C-alpha positions, 0 to 999 in steps of 0.5 A: 802327190800326197793323195797318190802316195797314200792310195798306192800304199793303201792298195798294196796294204789291202792286198797283202792284208788278205794274202799274208796270214799275220797277226800284226797289221803294222808289219803288213803296212810296213811291207806295203810301204816297202813295196810301194817304194820299190815300185817307185824306184823301178818307175824312176829307172824306167822313166827317166823323163819323169824322174822328178815326179816319181822322186816326189812320190817316193818322198811322200810314201815315206811320210805315210803312217799306219794310222792314215791307212 
């Protein structure tokens, strides 16, 4: 799950980095991380049968640091 969490945050970060004119990339990263958590929460709501999987993914997203991206 660690790899999936990092990949999700990284993809959102790369997308936002080019779409938002902002000088502080760490702010963009924090926004990407927030979006990834929101996405996981929605997946939990919609897929009750896979709730545990997405909760683990959510916990791994919390561990992703800016230096990892």
